[in-house]
C-alpha positions in Angstrom: 67.9 85.5 66.9 70.5 87.0 64.6 69.3 90.7 64.7 68.9 90.1 68.4 72.6 89.7 68.8 73.8 92.1 66.6 71.6 94.6 68.6 73.1 93.0 71.7 76.8 93.4 70.7 76.5 96.9 69.0 74.8 98.1 72.6 77.6 96.8 74.6 80.0 98.0 72.7 78.5 101.9 73.3 78.2 101.5 77.0 81.3 100.1 77.2 82.9 103.3 75.1 81.0 105.4 77.7 81.5 103.2 80.5 85.5 102.7 80.6 85.9 103.4 84.5 86.4 99.7 85.9 84.4 99.0 88.9 86.5 95.8 89.8 87.8 96.0 93.2 85.7 99.2 94.4 87.0 100.3 98.0 86.1 102.6 100.6 85.1 106.2 99.0 88.1 108.6 99.7 88.3 110.9 101.9 88.8 114.4 102.3 92.7 115.7 102.2 93.1 116.5 106.1 96.1 118.1 107.6 96.6 120.1 110.8 96.7 123.6 109.7 99.2 123.7 112.7 97.1 122.5 115.7 97.7 119.4 116.4 95.3 117.3 118.2 97.7 115.7 120.5 97.5 119.6 122.4 93.3 119.8 122.2 91.5 120.4 124.5 87.4 120.2 124.4 85.1 122.7 125.6 81.6 121.3 126.5 78.5 122.8 127.7 76.2 120.7 129.6 72.2 121.6 129.0 70.8 122.5 132.4 68.0 120.9 132.0 69.0 117.7 131.0 73.3 117.1 131.2 73.2 116.5 127.3 76.2 118.5 125.4 74.8 121.2 123.7 78.1 122.6 122.2 81.4 120.3 121.7 84.4 122.1 120.2 87.9 122.3 120.6 90.1 124.9 122.7 92.4 125.2 119.3 90.1 125.1 116.4 91.3 127.0 113.5 88.5 129.6 113.9 88.5 129.9 117.6 87.3 133.5 118.8 84.9 133.7 115.1 81.5 132.9 115.9 80.6 132.6 112.8 83.2 129.8 112.0 84.2 128.1 114.7 83.2 124.3 114.8 80.6 123.1 117.3 80.6 119.4 116.5 77.2 118.7 118.4 74.2 119.9 116.3 71.3 118.8 118.4 68.3 120.6 118.8 65.2 120.7 121.9 62.9 120.1 119.3 63.6 118.3 116.5 60.6 117.6 113.9 60.7 116.9 110.5 57.8 116.1 107.8 55.1 116.4 110.1 57.2 113.9 113.3 58.1 115.1 116.5 61.2 113.8 117.8 61.6 116.0 120.2 65.0 116.4 122.1 67.8 115.5 120.0 70.4 116.8 122.4 74.0 114.8 122.3 73.3 112.0 124.1 69.1 112.1 124.6 67.6 108.9 123.2 63.6 108.5 121.9 63.3 106.4 125.4 64.0 109.3 127.8 63.8 112.4 126.1 60.4 113.7 126.8 61.0 113.3 130.6 62.9 115.3 133.4 65.5 113.7 134.8 65.0 112.9 138.6 68.3 113.7 139.8 70.7 115.8 137.5 74.5 117.2 138.3 76.4 119.1 136.7 80.0 120.9 136.7 82.5 122.1 134.4 83.9 119.0 133.8 81.3 116.5 135.0 77.8 116.2 134.3 75.2 112.9 135.6 71.8 112.2 135.0 68.9 109.4 135.9 65.9 109.6 134.1 63.1 107.2 135.1 60.5 106.3 132.2 57.5 103.2 132.6 59.9 100.9 133.3 63.6 101.4 132.6 65.9 103.9 134.8 68.4 105.4 132.5 71.4 106.5 133.9 74.1 108.5 132.6 77.5 110.2 133.7 79.7 112.1 130.9 82.8 113.6 132.1 86.3 115.1 130.8 89.3 113.5 131.9 93.1 113.6 130.7 93.3 117.4 131.1 89.9 117.5 128.8 91.6 116.1 125.7 88.7 112.7 126.2 85.2 112.9 126.9 83.6 110.1 128.7 80.4 109.3 128.4 78.6 106.0 130.2 74.7 105.1 129.7 73.7 102.5 131.8 69.7 101.2 131.1 68.0 99.1 133.9 64.6 97.4 133.9 63.0 98.3 137.0 59.4 96.6 136.3 58.8 93.0 137.9 59.3 91.0 134.9 61.6 90.6 131.8 61.1 93.9 129.2 62.0 93.2 125.5 63.9 96.0 123.7 63.7 96.0 119.8 66.7 97.3 118.0 66.6 101.2 118.6 64.8 101.4 121.4 67.2 102.2 123.4 69.1 104.4 120.9 71.6 108.0 121.9 71.6 110.3 119.7 75.0 111.7 118.7 74.3 114.6 116.4 77.9 115.4 114.6 77.2 118.9 113.0 76.7 116.9 109.6 75.1 119.9 107.6 76.1 121.3 104.0 75.5 125.0 103.4 77.6 128.0 101.2 80.8 126.5 100.9 82.8 129.1 102.4 80.7 128.5 105.9 80.5 124.8 105.5 84.7 123.7 105.1 84.8 125.6 108.6 81.9 125.3 110.9 80.8 121.6 109.4 81.5 118.7 109.3 81.3 114.7 107.4 80.4 112.2 109.6 81.5 108.6 109.3 79.8 106.0 111.0 80.5 102.5 111.9 77.7 100.9 113.7 80.0 97.1 114.3 78.4 95.8 116.7 80.8 95.8 119.9 83.4 97.3 117.6 81.8 100.3 116.4 83.5 104.0 115.9 82.7 107.4 114.2 85.1 108.8 112.3 84.3 112.9 111.7 86.2 115.5 110.0 86.2 119.1 109.3 84.5 119.3 105.8 87.5 121.6 104.5 89.8 119.2 106.0 92.0 121.6 108.2 92.1 119.6 111.7 92.0 118.6 114.5 89.1 116.4 114.2 87.1 114.6 116.4 86.5 110.6 116.5 84.4 108.5 118.9 84.9 105.0 119.8 82.7 102.8 121.8 84.0 100.7 124.2 81.4 99.1 126.1 78.5 97.9 124.8 77.0 97.0 121.7 75.9 99.2 118.6 73.6 97.2 115.8 73.2 100.1 113.4 72.4 103.8 113.0 69.9 106.1 112.1 69.0 109.6 110.7 65.9 112.0 112.2 64.8 115.3 111.6 65.5 115.8 107.8 63.2 117.0 105.6 63.3 115.3 102.1 65.7 113.2 100.4 68.2 115.5 99.1 68.1 118.0 101.8 71.8 119.2 102.7 70.7 118.6 106.3 71.6 114.9 107.1 69.7 115.3 109.9 70.6 114.4 113.5 72.2 110.5 113.7 71.2 107.9 116.2 72.9 104.8 117.2 70.9 101.9 117.9 71.2 99.2 120.5 70.8 95.6 119.1 67.3 93.7 119.9 67.8 92.8 124.2 65.7 91.4 126.5 66.8 92.7 130.2 64.8 90.4 133.0 64.1 92.5 136.2 67.0 94.3 138.1 69.0 93.5 134.9 71.3 96.3 133.0 72.6 96.6 130.3 75.5 99.6 129.9 76.7 101.2 126.8 80.2 103.6 127.2 82.3 105.7 124.5 85.5 107.7 124.4 85.4 110.8 122.1 89.1 112.0 121.1 90.9 114.2 118.7 92.7 113.4 116.1 94.7 115.0 112.8 93.0 112.7 109.9 92.5 109.4 109.1 96.0 107.8 109.7 95.8 109.2 113.1 92.1 108.1 114.0 93.0 104.7 113.1 96.4 105.1 115.0 94.3 105.9 117.9 91.4 103.6 117.2 93.9 100.8 117.3 95.6 101.9 120.2 92.7 100.8 122.1 93.5 97.4 123.2 90.1 96.2 123.9 89.5 97.0 120.2 89.5 94.8 117.2 88.9 96.4 113.3 88.0 93.8 110.5 89.1 94.7 107.3 89.0 93.2 103.4 91.9 94.3 100.9 88.8 95.1 98.8 85.3 95.6 99.5 83.6 94.9 96.3 84.7 92.0 93.7 83.3 90.7 90.7 82.8 86.8 90.1 83.8 86.4 86.9 87.5 87.7 88.3 87.2 84.3 90.7 89.4 86.7 93.8 88.9 85.7 97.2 88.3 88.2 99.8 91.7 88.3 101.7 90.0 89.2 105.4 92.6 90.6 108.3 91.9 91.5 111.9 93.9 94.4 113.6 94.1 94.4 117.6 95.9 94.7 120.5 93.9 91.8 121.5 95.4 87.7 121.7 92.4 86.5 119.1 94.0 83.2 119.2 90.7 81.0 119.5 88.5 83.4 117.9 86.0 82.5 115.0 85.2 83.8 111.8 81.8 82.7 109.5 80.2 84.6 106.7 76.7 85.0 105.7 74.8 86.2 103.1 72.1 88.9 102.9 68.7 89.6 101.6 66.0 92.3 101.9 62.6 91.7 102.2 60.1 93.2 99.7 56.5 94.1 99.8 55.3 90.9 98.3 56.5 89.4 101.5 55.0 92.5 103.6 52.1 89.7 104.6 55.2 87.3 106.7 56.5 90.2 108.3 55.3 93.0 110.2 54.3 96.0 107.8 56.1 98.8 109.3 59.1 96.6 108.7 59.2 94.8 105.3 62.4 95.9 103.4 64.3 94.5 107.1 67.7 92.1 105.5 67.2 88.0 105.9 70.5 86.5 106.9 71.6 83.3 105.5 73.3 80.0 106.8 76.6 81.0 108.5 79.6 79.8 106.5 82.6 79.1 108.3 86.0 80.6 107.1 89.6 79.3 108.3 91.7 81.2 110.1 95.7 81.9 110.5 97.1 83.5 113.1 101.0 84.7 112.3 102.8 87.3 114.2 99.8 87.7 116.8 97.6 88.8 113.1 94.6 86.9 112.4 93.7 86.5 108.7 91.4 84.7 106.1 90.6 84.1 102.7 86.7 84.3 101.7 85.1 82.8 98.5 81.7 83.3 97.7 80.0 80.9 95.4 77.3 83.3 94.4 76.9 86.7 94.0 75.5 89.1 96.8 75.9 91.1 99.9 78.0 89.6 102.7 78.8 90.1 106.5 81.8 88.7 107.8 81.7 88.8 111.6 84.4 87.6 114.5 83.4 86.7 117.0 86.8 86.8 119.8 86.7 83.9 122.6 85.1 86.4 124.9 82.0 86.6 122.9 82.3 90.5 121.3 81.9 91.0 117.9 83.2 92.5 114.8 81.6 92.5 111.3 82.8 93.8 108.0 80.2 94.0 104.8 81.2 92.6 101.2 79.8 92.6 97.7 80.0 89.8 95.3 79.1 91.4 92.0 78.7 90.5 88.2 81.1 91.8 85.6 80.5 94.9 83.8 80.2 93.2 80.7 77.9 90.8 82.2 75.6 93.5 83.5 75.2 94.9 80.6 74.4 91.9 79.0 72.0 90.7 81.7 70.4 94.4 81.0 70.5 94.0 77.1 68.5 90.3 77.2 66.1 91.7 79.3 65.1 95.0 77.4 64.8 92.6 74.2 62.7 90.2 75.8 60.8 92.5 78.4 60.6 96.0 76.9 59.8 95.5 73.1 56.7 97.2 71.5 56.2 93.8 69.1 52.2 94.9 68.3 52.3 98.5 66.5 48.7 98.8 67.0 49.0 98.5 70.6 50.7 101.9 71.5 49.9 102.4 75.1 51.6 99.5 76.7 
């Protein structure tokens, strides 16, 4: 036992020495240094090309792109494909605004002008009506997708069944090319309050953002990348919440696409949306041993008086539980019982302190009086010392060869 303690002490000293970077209070990943290169987003106008067969967006550019006129470097923010496949699986048309439900059918009606596209698709039991339009002197693109159950009975849609492709051009290639004609895509699928913050890889603005104005996005996915280490992040898709529509009932998703000059300008424009709620924490990862609570703040132009705040601990199913859950979804999250969090209102701002009682991942959910939801995700972890101690003890208890004759173990 004495030898084990000495070994633990030695290993801890060595590992701590070489892992001197603290993990305490980890915040979101750093963003690239963004600048507008003399082309402010306030002056940006969109140049859009609609697909002649579907009405989807095949090209989305800004008229003051730093490389305007250079076809090799000008950034097309919409990187969809008429036929996307990878690893033997075909995903069909991933053009901007198409979706798995209707991308294998042709529209029953289609009208296209220079600034507007209107398409209607009819599947076995769902009508999809899509309107895309440039507004505010082409400085904004507004898109609306309405899904209507056209059957005689209710239809249950699983998460993602009504997904919509938003294939931002997030693809790594030679650095001199990628920094100019590719973008980094930061997606927040936050239920009713979701957004996409996209920035040119080189940091030169103007950049492009998307904010949800109606409906809800539960998650996002990626299709069409060939392997886990692929330089192509694939075609992004916004996934709907699971829902049931009665006969003739409709569900609508809308968003706005706009130009911005970088992170500060993006969030300024996001918060200017009077119907948008952004839930933030002082830090998103904290150590249990320090005993610090998460400080949560809701930013919005709305009056949040009467809103409620709850947290749920998240665990994940595993292969051992696959017999209890659908075989094709053994790793989906399981949410614990809601934990009520006391809130305070001061100067129109809602704030709260949340102290978890055990390590793990938590989803904090704010519900407005109108029933709309905003979320943020928090991690409550063990300290570095505790993690190292636990790992070393596991090695000593379970990964030692105690029988020298048993060489194959």
